[in-house]
Phi, psi and omega in degrees: 000137173246144177285113179271346189304318182298321178290317179297338178299338184262002182249157185290156169274138182263100181309124168072004184054021178311313177301322177294321178292316181295324182294324174307313177299314180298322178297313183291332186274328194224354187288299193281083180246345192217156179302151183284138175222160177260193188297332183273001180084011180247163179297146176296138172300150179303132174089348176292319188290333183264013178283139175286127183235338174230139181226136172220112185063233176276348182270146184223149173235135179265168182298324177302317174295317177302321179295322180300317175294314184307306187285337171294318177302317185287318180283338169289322177302311182289312180303317185288324184291325187060236179279349185259068179294152181296150181298132182093358182250124176244104180303338178282352184247149175306137185291332180288351182243023177232136182269127172279314175217196181295330190254338192237143169273172173297335178288314176302314182293318176294330175291319169305315180288332172299309181298325179294321182288324176299309173308314187290317180293309182289329174304315181292320180300308179305318178291322177296311177301314178299322179280351185075024186269137176241149179291150178280183181298325187294320180293312181300319175299312181302321183292323178292328178294325177292314180298318180298321174298328176292319178305312184293327183281324182298321180285322179295335186264000173094018179267150180292321181203177180297322179299319177298321179296313178295316187294331181290345177256317194249002184105166184301336184272353179294143179216160179295318177305310177296319177295324172300322177298321181292322183288318182303321177290321182295313181290318177297320183295312187292313180298323173288333177292311179297329176294316179293324178290321180266350179301314182308132168242110184274139172274166179300324181291324176290328180287318181297321177293325174290315182299321184297322182288340180234040184305324182295314183302308185281350172289325174290324176301319178301325179294348184236041177083024184289329175285350178310134177289145170284148183252149173245146181192151164274126188227117178260114184259123176255107183271135174295144181291334177208169180272066183226153173307324183290316180296317177296324174295323179295322174294325177290323180296317176306307181303308180296324173298310179301319181294312181296322175297317178298318179296319177293323181283317181207313183070028176262161180292317182297327179281327177296324180298319184292313178305314179297316186293328183266342182239347189281147177282349175232169177312136181295315182271121174248124187244158173053045178286131170256170184297333182288338178289346190236130182250169175053211178305331186297310178300314174301318184287317186287329183260018171297131176301343186266355184296133183233152174310140179089352175296145178227167181183157168251126193217147180259130173237187181288348176269337185157206181253128192245135170255118193245140171232117184276138179253177176298139179297158175290153174289339187275157174253172179303319183293325177297323184289317179299316179297321176295318178299318181289318177300312182301311181303311180300315183300312178301310182306313184297314178288329170304313179299317180299325178288318180296321184284000174277339188241140178247119175261133177250133186241132176258089180299328180291340181269357187283129178239121174262119178262113192267138173295142186309325188298338184270002173255168178267355183234165181261348183294000000 
């Protein structure tokens, strides 16, 4: 066993595990297309996949679970890049035969990224369990959606069930139970990360002290509209069902119909608030909006110097068509919002670092077996 902790101290932390969750979605949609293979292009030997390869105290991870993490890293990388793949990466060639840099192959690089994700994920899982924290219904429902998607993909590709689907990619030891356990850890870590990030409530004094420490940075922000007051509004968003002209036209019609109905029935602020809460694709009341939070016509209208509370309009943004009711502006400015966001991020990073430093992860690199999808090899045999 080798201590990976020292090496990890020089590698970045993955904020909020967002990449891991996105990778899970890509995994469910695109990963299991081909029979599983190891580095030599052969099926993994019996017993290899249940070997412990990462250990932290009494906890251990086997090769089956390691492969879930590893291929999530790969498919997130490829899926997020689209047609703009990183230079030097050819999905049709074995990853251990392509150089990422002078010292590492792409397989080495992705294994490094996998170990970062495992450290960040499991550190948060351990901390969440110690704190008695459980993920909420939103995360649980999202996880079940991924599992249901795997079942649908398995059926569409001719597999009898999800277990057969997973075994075709990860080896004979892969099971739906172990995959669910991997998902559960990933979602619990993400939920607890978000809890730690959003939990702090900063006083005006704390924000002011933070601003004073970074006075030069926020002075530059002032030169670019940092003193602009944040805006508050009720916004009823009608999102188009698809990225087509017809769908955008339908969204506009819905927005203008709702607007006209509200005007005809009462035109009051309270009724608009109720309408926005019940019909908007996002929360109706939007507070402390900065220009960077608003796209298209929405930003220009809200931050018009002549804007007054009670003004209304139907406006297009990048998200869809918006029925907007302007409220009194916030007392806070753009630079104050930025300062609070920076303070929140710094506070979270400090707490996350403290959590990570509590755990030492040992890796048995000699025991690692990576079961590679057939499409990443050059032969079908």
